[in-house]
N, C-alpha and C positions, 0 to 999 in steps of 0.2 A: 667502450667498443668503438672501433673506427668505422667510418662509412663503408669502406671496402669489405670489411669482415661481415657486414650485414647482408651482403649480396653473394657471399661465397658459401660453398657447401651444398649438399643435396637438399636440405630443408632450410634454405635461406628465407629472408623476409618476404621477398616477392613471390616465391613459389608457395610458401605457406598461405599467403593471402589469396593467391590464385586458386589453390586447392580448397580453401575455406569457401570462397565464392562459388566454385564449381559444385561443391556439395549442396550448397543452398539452392542453386539453380536446378540441380538434379532433383532435389526434393520437390520443388515447385512443379516440375514436369511429371514426376512419378506418382505423387500422391493422388491426383485425379484418376490415374489409371488403375490404382489399387481399389477399385469400386468406391472411390471417394475417401478411402482410409477411415473406415468406421469399425473395423474389427480390432479386438484387443491386441492381437499379435502385430498387425500392421501399424497400429498406434505406437506400440513399444519400439518397433524397428525404426520408424520415421523419427520418433522423438530422440532416440539414441544417436541417429545420424545428425539431427539438428544440433545436439549437444556437442558432437564431435566437431562439427563445423565451427561452432563458437570457441571450442577449446583450441583449435588450430589458430584462430585469430588471437586468443590470449597468448599463445606461445609466440606468435609473430610480434605482438606488442612488447613482450618481455625482451625481445632482441632489439626493440626500438627504443629510442630515448624516452618517448612519452608512452608510458606503460599503462596509464589509467584508462578505464572504460567507463563511459558516461551512461547513466541510466535515464536521466531526465525525470520530471515529476511523474509522468505516466508510467515510465518503466519502474519507478519506485512503487507505485500503486499495484502494478502487475506482480512485482516481487512479493509484496505483502499479501496479495491474493493467493499466490502460490504457497507462501508460508502457512496461511490460514487453512488452505485445502489439505496440506500435509498434516497439520495439527488435527484436522477432523478425522483423519484415518488412524491417529495414534491412540492406543488403548489408555483409558483414564480410570481412576478408581471410582467406585459406585458413588461415594459421598460427594465427590466433585460433580459428577453427572447430575445428581439430584439437585444440586445448587444451580447449575447453569443450563441444564436441559431436562427439566422434570418430565416432559412428555415422552421423551425417549425411554426414560426409566419406567414410566407407566406401561408403555407398549411391551418392553422386554419382560416386565414382571408378569403381565397377563399372559403373553404368548408362551413363555418358558415356565410358567407355574406348574408344579408337580412333575416336570420332566428334567429340569436342570437348574442348578444354582449358579449364579454368576456374581463375580466381585469386581471385575474390570470389563470395560467395553469402550468402543470408540464413540465419538460424537456422531459419526456418520451412521445412517440407517442402512447403508450398504457399503461395508468397508472395502471389499475388492473393487467395486466400481469407483469409489473415491480414490483409491490408489492409482487406478488406470487414468482417471481424470487428472490427478496431480502430475503424472508422467506426461500426459498429453499437453498440459499447460506449461510444463517445463520446456517442452519442445517449442511451443509457441513463443515463450519468453526468449528462448535462445535465438530464434529466427528474428524476433523483434530487435533484440540488442545487436545482432549482427548487421541487420539492415540500418539501424540507427547510427552505428559507429563506423561501419566499413562502406556499405553500399552508398549511404548518403554523402560520403566524403568526396565523391567524384561524380560529375554529371554523366560521364560515359557509362559508369557502373549502373546508375539508375536506368538509363536508356536501354542498356543490355538486358537488365532484369525485366523491364516492361515489355520489351520486344519478345523475350522468351515466353512471358505470360500470355501475350496476345496470340502468338503462334500456337501455344498449347491449347488455348480456348478454341481457336479455329480448327485445329486438328481433331479435338474431341468432338466438335460438331460434325465434321466430315465423317469421322468414325461412326458416330450415331446414325448419320444418314445412310451409310453403307449397310449397317446392321438392319436398319428399317427396310432398305431396298431389297436385301436378300432374305428377309424374313427370319433373321437370327433371333432366337428366343432366349438367348443367354448373353450376358455381358462378356464381350470379347470371345463369344462362343464357349465360355467355360463356366461362368458363374450364373446360376439360375436365380431369378428374382421374380416375385409376383407381378411387379410393375411392368416388366418387359413382356411377360406372358399375357398381360391384359392390354397389350398393344400401346403402352405409354412410350414416349420418346425420352429415354433416360441416358443415352450414350454410355458412359462408363460409370454412372452413379446408380445407386440403389433406388433412389427416390427422385422423381422428376422435379420436385420442389428444390432439392439440393442442387441439381444441375442448373436450374433457373437462377438460384442464388449465386452460384459460382460465375455464371455468364453475366448476370446483372452487375457483378463486381468488376468484371473485365471490360464490359462494353464501353463505358465512358473513358476508360484508360486507353483503349484502342483509338477512339476518336481524338482524344487529346494528343496522343502520339502522332497521329496522322497530321494534325494541324501544325505540330512543332517540327516535323521532319522536313528538311529542305530537299533531300535527294528524291527525285521524281519516282524512281523505281520503288524505293522504300515506302514512299507515300501511297503508291497504288497498292502495295502489299498490305500495308497497315489498314487502309480503307477496306480492302477485301476481307481481311481478318475480322475487322469490326463488324462488317455486314454479316459474316458467317456466325459470329458470336450472337448477334441479335436474332438472327434466324433460328438458331438453336434454342434460345430462351423462349421465343414464341411457340415453337413446336413442342416444347415441354408441357404446354397447356397449363402452366402454373399461373393462377390469377395474380398472386402476389408477385411472382417473378416478372410478369409482363408489365404490371404497374411500376415495379422497381426499375425496369429498363427505361420506361418513359420518364420516370422521375429523375433518373440519372442524367438523361439527355437534357431535361429542363434545367436541372441544377448546373450542369456544365455550361449551358447557354447563359444562365444568369450570372455565374461566376465570371465568365468572359466579359459580359457587359459591365459588371461591377468594377472590374479591373481595367476598364477602358481598352480592352482588346477589340478594336472596332474593324478588324480586317473583314470586309464583307465576304470575301471568298471563303474565309474560315467559317463564318457563320452559315453560309450557304452549303458548305461541305457537310457540316453537322446535320443540317436539315435533310440534304439529299441522301446521305448514307443511312440515316435513321428511317426515312420514309421508304427507301428502296428495300431495306431489309424487312421492315414490318409489312410492307405490301406483299412481298413474295411469300412471307410466312403466312399471312392472312389468306392469301389465295390458295396455298397448299392445305390449310387446315381451318377453313372458314366454318364448316359445320361443327367441328369439335369446339372451336372457340365460342361459338354461339351457345352451345350447350353448357360450357363452363360458366359463362357469365349470366346465363338464364337463372342460375340458382342464387344470385345475389343482386337481382334487379330492383329491389326495393330496400329501404332502410330497415323495414320490419324483418325481412329475411336475413339481413346482415346481423342484426342484434340477436336473432334466435339461432344463429349458426352454432354448430357444436363447439367450435374453438372458443367463442365468446362465453358459452356456458361453462366450458372447462376452466377458463380463467377464474370464474367466480368460485370454483371449487378450491383454487389454490390459496385464496386469502385466509381461510381457516387454518391451513397448513402453516402459512407465514405467521399467523397469530400464535400458534402452539410452539413454533421453533423460531421465534423472533430474534433471539440473541445469537444462537449458534448455527441455525440453518439445519437442514436435514442431511447435508453432506452432498458434495458434487457427485452426480451420477446416481443418486438414490431415488430420484423422482419416480422412476418406473415402478418401484415397489411401494413407496409411501403414498402415492396418488390414490391407490385403490381405497385407502381408509377414508379419504375425503371426497371420493367420487360421487357426483350427484346425477350424472347423465343416466337416465333409465334405459340403458341399452348395453349390449356387449362391447360397444366401442370403448377403447381405452387409449391413454396417451403415455408414451415413454418420456416425453418432454412437455414443458408448459406451452409450447408453440408461441412463445414470446420471451425473448432473451432477457428483457428487463425483469419480468416477473420471475423467470427462471433463476436469475442471479440472486434475487432477494430470497427466494425459497431455498436455494441451495446453500448460500453463504450466510444468511441472516440479514436483518435489516441494516446493520451497521456496515459490515464488509461489502454486502451487495450494493447498498446505496453509495458507498464510497467509489466502487468500481464504475457504476453508471455515471456518477457525477464527473469522475476523472475523464472518461471517454467523451462526454458531452463538452467539457471544457476544452479538450484537445481539438475537437471538431470546430469549436468557436475560434480557437487560436489559429487553426489552419485557414479558416475562411477569411480571417481578417489580417493575416500576415502579409508582409510586403514581398514583392518580387515573384508573384504568381505567374507562371507561364501556362500555356494551354495544357502541357503535360501534367503539371501539378494540379491544375483545375480538374483535369480528367480523373486523376487519382482520388482527389477529395470527393468529387461527385460519385465515383464508384463506391468508395467507402461509405458514403452517406446513403446511397441507394441500397446497398447490401444491408446496412443497419436498419433501414426502413423495412425491408422485407422480413428481417428477423424480429420485427414486432408482431408478425403473424406466422412465423415459421421458426425453425431451429437449425438451419443449415450451417451456422457457425460452429455447431457441435461436431461437424464432420472434419476430419483432418485436412482434407484438400482445401475447403473454403477457409478454415481457420488459419492454416499456414499462409495462404495467399493474402488474407486480410491483414495478418500481423506483419508480414513482410512489406506490404504496401504502406501500412500505417507507420512502421519504423522508418522506412525510406523517406517518405514525404515529411514526416515530423522532424527527422534529423536534418533534412535539407532546410526546412523552414527555420529551425532553431539556429542553425549556423548562419543563415542569411540575416536573421533579425538580431542576433546577439553578438556576432563577431567571433573570430577565431580564438582570441584570448579568453573571452568569457566562456566559450564552449569548453575549453580545457580546464578552466577553473571552477566548473560547475560543482556545487556542493554534493550532488547526488552522483558520486563516482566511486570506483573501487580499483585498487591496484590489480594489474593483470595476474600477478603471482598469487594473490589471495583469491581472486576470482577463479583461477585455474584449480586451486586446491578445493574450493567449495564445489565447483562444477564436477570435478573428478569424483568427489564423494557422492554427490547426487546421482551421477551416472551409474556408479556401482550399485547404489541403492535402487535405482530404477530398474536395472537389469535383474536384480534378485527379487525384489518385491513385485515387479511387473510380471515376471514369469509366474509367481505364485497367484497373483490376481487374475491372470489370463486363464489359469487352470481352475479358478473358482468364480468364474463369471456366472451370471444367473442361469444361462442355458446349460453350462457344464455341470453346475450343482444340481439342477433339475434332472439332467440326464443321469447323474450318479444315483440320485434317490430312486428314480424309476427303474434303473438297472437292479438296484438292491431289492426293490419290491418284487420284480419279476423273478429274480434268481434265488434270493434268500429269505424273502418274506418280510413281515412287518417289523420284527424285532431288529433285524439288521438295518432296515430302512430308517428306523427310529434313531439309531446311533448316528447314522449319516445325517439325518434331518436335524438333530440337535446341534451338530457342528455347524451346519449351514445357517440355522436360525440364530446361532451365536453372533454371526457377523452380518446377517440379513434378517432381522426379526420381523419385518413387515411383509414377508413373502407370503401372500395369500395363497398362491397356487401350491406351494409346498405343504401348507397346512391341509389343504384340500386333498392332496395326494395321500398324505398320511392317514386322513380320515377314511378314504376309500380302501386303503390297504388294511386298516384295522377291521373294517366291516367285512371284507372278503374272508378274513380269518375268524369271523364271529366274535370279535372283541368289541362288543357294543359300547362299553364304558369308555374305552380309549377312542373309539370312533366318534362318540358324541363330544368328547373333550376336544378333538381336533376340528370337528365341524363347527363348534362354537367359536374357536379361534378364527376359522376361515370366515365366518359371518361377521366377526368383529373387524377383521382386516379388509373386508370388502362388503360393506353393508348393502350395496345395490346389486350384487351378483345373485343369480337365481340358482346356480349349481349347488351351493351349500345347503340351501333350503330343500331342494329335491333329495339330496343325499340324507339330510336329517329326517325326511319323511320315510325313507327306506329303513333307517335305523329304528325309528319309532314303530314301524310295522313289524320289524324283527322282534321287538319286545312287546308286541300286542297292544300298542297304544295307537289304535287306528284313528281316533278322533283328532288327536294331536297331529298325527301324520297328515290328515286331510287339511289341517290348518297350514302346515308347512308347504303342502302342494299349492294351496291357494296363494301363499306368499311368493312361491317360486314362479307361478304363472303371472302374477302381478308384476314382478320385477323383470321378467324375461322380455317385456315389450313385444316386438313383432315375432319373437321366436317362441311364443307360448304354446303353439299347437302340438308339437311333439310331447311337451310336458303333460298337457291335459289328455292327449291320446293315450299315453302310457297309464295315466291315473284312471281314466275311465275303464281301461281294460282290467286294472287291478280291482277297482270297486265298481262292479257292473250294476249299480243301482242308481236310478235317477235322483233319489234323495241325496245320495253322496255327490252326484255330479253338481247339484245346486250348491252344496256346501263348498266344493273345491274351486268353483269358477268365480273369479273376481267380478266386480260390478262394472268393469270397463266395457265399452261398447263392442270392441272386436271380440273379446272373450265371450260376451253374452250372445253375440251372433253365432259364434262357433258352437256354443252350448245348444242354442235353438236348432242348429242344423243336425247335431248329434241326436237330439230328442226326436226330431222328425224321422231320422233313420231308425230310431228305436220305437217308432209308431206311438210316440207321446205327443200327438199333434196339439192337444189342448194346452199343455204346458208350454210348448214351443210358441204357440200363437200368443199366449199371454206375455212371454218375454219379448217377442218381436213387437207387439203392440206398444209396450212400454218404451222400447227404443224409438219407435216412430213418433210417439207423443213427445219425447224429449228432443225431437228435431233431426234424428238420424234417418234421412230420407234417401239413402243410397239405393240404387236399383236392386242390388243384391239383397238388401234387407227387405225391401218391398216384395220382391219375388219369393223370398223364403216365407214371408207372412202369407202371401197368396197361396203357396203350396200347403201351408198349415191350415188355412181356411178351406181349401179344397178337400183335404183329408177329413175335415169335420162335416163336409157336405154343404158348406157355405159358399155356393158357386158364385152368387152375385157379389159377395164380399171379395172373393178371390179375383173376379174379373175387374173390380174397381181398383184393387191394389196393383194388379198387373198393368192396368191402364195408367195409373200414376207413375209406375216404374218407366213406362215408355215415354211419358212426358218429361220425366227428369233427364233421361238420356235417350233421345229418339234413335240414336245410331246403334244401340245394342239389339241384336236379334232375339235374345232370350225372352223378353216380355211378349213379343208378337207370337213366338212359338207357343208360349204358355196360353195366351188368349185364344189362339187357334185351337189348341187342344180342348179348351173349355167350350168353344163354340160348336164343336162337332164337325160335321161335313157339309153344312149348308152354305148359303150365300154369305152369311156373316163371317164364316171362317175364311172364305175366299177374299172378302173385303179386307179383313185384318191382315192377311198375308200380303195382299197387294199394297196395302199401306206401309207395311214393313219394308217391302222391296223398294219403295220410293225413298225411305228415310235412311235405311241401313247402307253402309259403305259396300261397294261392289265385292271387296275381298271377304266380307263377313256374311253375305247373304245366301250362301250355298244351301244352308239348311232350310231357309224359307223357300228357295226355288224348288228344292227337292219335295218339300211338303205340298207346295202348290201344284207341281207337276203330277204328283200322285193323286191329289184331289181331282184335278181335271181328267186324269186317266180313268179313275173310278166312275166319274160322271159321264164318260164317253166322249169327251171333248179332246180327241186325240191330236188334232192339228195344233191346238193351243199348247198342249203338253209338249209336242215336238219342238215348237218354237222356244219354249223355256229351256229344254234340254240342249238344243243346239246353241242357244245363247250362252249357257254355262260352259259348253265346250270351247267357244270362241274366247270367252273372258278368262279361261283358266290359266293360260300361259304355261308356265312350268310347274304349276300346282297339279301334280299327278293325281292326288286324291280327288280333286274337283273333276278332273277329266274322267276318272273311274266312275264317279257318281253319275256324270252325264251319260256315259255309255251304258251304265246299268239301267238308267231311265229309258233310254232308247230301246234297249233290249226288252224291257217290260212293255213298252208301247208296241213294238213289232210282234211280240207274243200275243198281245190283245188283238192285233189286226189279223193274226193267223199266219204271219210270216215267220215260221219257226226257224228256218235256216238263217234268216237275217237276225233274228233274236239271239240265236246261238253265237253269231259273229260278234255282236255288240257285247254280250256277256263275257266272251273270251277276252275281248279288249279290256273290259273292266277288271278282270282277274289279273291280266298282265300288268296293268297299271297299279293295282293294289293287291298284291298276292296275299297279304295278311287278312283280307276281309273274308270272314266266314260266310256272310250272307250272300255275297256275290258268287262265291264258289258253290254254295249249296243250291242257289237258284239255277246255276249253270248245270249242275249235276241232274237236277230234276227235269230240266228242259231236254238235256241229252237223253234221259231215260224215256221221256215222252216221244222223242224223235227216233227211238230205236237204237241209238248209239250206246248200247249197254256197256261195252268195254271202256269207252271214254268216261261214261258216268261212274263206273266202278273205280276208275283211276282217281277221279276227282273226290269221290266219297272216301276213298282210302286215305287221301291226304288230310281230309277233314278229321277223320277218326284218329289218325296218327297224332295230329296236333291237339285234339280234344277227346281223349279216350273215355271221358266220363259222360259225354253227351249221348243220351239214349236215342234221340231223334236221328242223329247221324248213323248210329249203329243199326237202327231199324231200317233206314233207307238203304244202307249198304247191304243188309241181309236180303231185302226185297229184290234188289238188283241182282245179287248173286244167285238167288233162287230162280229168277227169270232166265239168267244165263245158263244155269244147269238144265232148266226145262227146255230151253231152245236147243242146247247141245244134245240132249237126249232125243228130241224130235228129229234133229238132223241125223243122228245115228240110226234111228228107226227107219227114216226115209232111205238112207244108204243101204240098209239091210234088205228093204223091200225091193230096191233096184237090183241088188245082187241075187236075191232069192225070191223071184216073183211067185 
């Protein structure tokens, strides 16, 4: 082929190369806008586009004299990882699975026992998810190879790619700021996500941590590009873009992301010093851009940042964090699947078997990419991948010819990797594609610089473009076909299909659908739970117990299967066993135990049963004592609470409950002592003083307790103490002191209309005591306007209007009360009396008119 023929025609070499590069850059811009590219359909489309871009480069290379494409050692490891991921999704015979993955066979045998027989299955515990992950990784590998071979070959191509990335990061931050400014509660005004509704700064990502990871990756890149750019206008734009990127990362409130941003800048600074880049202006520029961006972000979100880092202010809090505890749960999983792994993407379902966190919190990823790789791929494949990336970073950091731009890329890659030790943003398409593109570009440039052009093309890890194109075409066709199937059989889609079958056609149809789902996702706890509920609703207790046992096996710490098991046991009249299951459910529910015990206490309305069903944990025992008090079992309640106090549980609410129980038994002095102890533990709570005042009666000791409470309790919480003291003073005839308290309440109320209503009600009572009925009516009317839902204010106003002779107005107020409370006899009686007086007064008026007309 002559040189001229390479440049002729519609699809000549240069045009194919430009189109390939354009598709790559378009992907880097679009993937963050597709809510981070986390959904199966967007993953499939972006992966196919990345494969198309690489295929175009293959075609270009075939028309070129040098047709080989270089993989490099890291590219070879990535290719082997992709091959292993694909193998995990391939169905294998049962005998081979028993040999290499006995735990997966054990799970399948137990879950599918008596419902389906199986002879072949995949290594993956979630076959559709593994297919999607293999397609995603094929797209990442395509971008990596394209950056390694094409982008890295020219400095201007790398600069163009980095410029596009920095501009995209800045634009996403600006878009997020506009969404925040205008109160948009959906990403791009279209996609709803809980994080945005909860007022998090996510820009176009679903999770603020993912946004922070993306921006932490780009921030050092922008600073490095700023230092390397000679054009003043471009330098200013790059600096502005870098500042916006850092601003967005801090506003995301991601603790790991903010630390990663700082680490990236420190690494960039150290790399520049190590390579003897001693341009003082460059180093000052890094410091100024970083400080300016972080200062503005901290000023905008100081309160939120303080709250975020308050939860990790000691080493003890960090080690007890849920993520650290979740990592501990992964190691038994690694031990059981040490050779083959659970399969890429299967973590969300398999984790429930090994979960130890006693709460409803769960994880779809390990929140640590190193642990995730070992769990998903096995110790050999996962360890090889981690080692290869670590060696690549070591090579990049020690290679020759590092410029500020390269230093920025290396610092960004390392900062992002650091954050992924406590997060999983590399699992999102946007961050993953950007990471692999940057890694391929900087690695290719460094290999070329350190090995020379000849050795580059004679690399042993290479493949002819024609063969590469054939393999890639086959993989693309497989991606389109299997990816479409996997998208339709994702966890959410399969769950929806089973729920639809349950609602429309019943348990038998749902069972057929469920068997198919469990065939490729045997560790799906929620599916087993749904089938158990469906069987119970149709009265099929045997099948229901079968599936609830599977649900308990697949999620040992979940409380829902135990409560469902209790209902099944009650259905077959095994109440004692049912109460044991309820106890287990309440024990595993953590802070969500109250609804479980509330339902159980209603079903078993006997205190003996309550004692059986309630776990020995302090919160549950406290709740049991409260329910016993409501059931007038004060002696039992007092015994439980006394045990809690002896064990050191001296919370004010426990002490006050014990005081109430003592009062119910007539132990007034004991009740006073307990309430006094509660006030000492937390002097700012008004409830202990109110309780002591109720025990003290109406004498001086009561007034002394209330005044002590007013000195200690916060102004916003002391309204009940003020009300009680004002009524005490009112009843003792000290009206002026009562007026001072009511007026002080009115002044301190601000926009708290309930407090203002109480103050006006007190003033009305005081004026009534003075005999100023008209003034009393005025204050009570104000109280009703401020708090229309208060029955006591309205009723007092009606009685006062009746006394004042305004029977029509009194009748109107009483009718409102009776309409809202038709079963209240006192309101009905008062209304009847007023209506009788109105009839009597009307008849008297008629009689007087007759006498005037006929004297």
